[in-house]
N, C-alpha and C positions, 0 to 999 in steps of 0.2 A: 286582516289587519286586525290591534287592536284601537278600543275604546276607549275614555278613564269614563268611568263610574261613581258617583260620589249619591249616599244612601242618607237620610237625617231619620232615622226612628226612634220609638221609643218601648221602653218596657223596665221593669221591676219603679217606674215612678222615675228613669232618670232617662233623659235625649240622649241621644250618641251618636257620632258620625261618623262613617264606613269610608273606605275610596280607594279604589282598585285598580288594573289594567286585566279589560278582560277579552282573550277574541270570540271575534265574530267571523263570521264566512263573506267577504266580499262582495260576494254575486248580490246574495242576502241582504245585505249592507244597503246597495246601490240603489235594490228596489227602492225597500222602504225603511231606512236607515231611524225611526223612531222606531217604527216597532221592535223591529231586531238589536234593539241595543234594550225595548223595552223586556223582552224576553230575557235576555243575557243575567238584563239585573236583578230583573225575578229568579231565576236561576238563583242566586247567588244567594240574595237575602232569603229565602230559603234554608241555603243553606249555615245564612248567620243563627235563625231560628231556631235551628236542630242544635248546631256549636253553643249555644252561648245559654238554653233550655229559656227560651220568650214566656215571657211571662202573660197573664189572662190580658194585660190591658197592653199586648204589643201592639205594635201598630206604623205607618209608615208615614211618617210627616214630608216628605220629601228628596224625588231621583233625580239628580241629574248629570247626563252628559257629555262631553266634550265641553267643560267647564260653565254651560250655562243654557242648556237644552234641555227644558223641564217634562218630563214623563211623566211624573206620579202618576198621573189618574193612567195613562194607559198601562203603567205596571202594576194598578191594584185590579184593571181588568182580565188583566194575561188568566188565563187559567188551565193546569196540569191537563193535559190528553192524556186518555184513560187508556 
């Protein structure tokens, strides 16, 4: 299944919005939709940081999925598995 994610970010003194549609595993989403969306958003934000050479002031202002479900704090709590 796919979810819609919007991320409001700040970098290099500028606020910007990125949005897109992302695939998630249906069974995982049914178990814990917010956490599954947060992981997908976190991975995407890491790609954005790498692609745009994010500055020292890079920050996540807000993350929402499926139009109005705010998962900002969950996304900030995601840590990569080493």
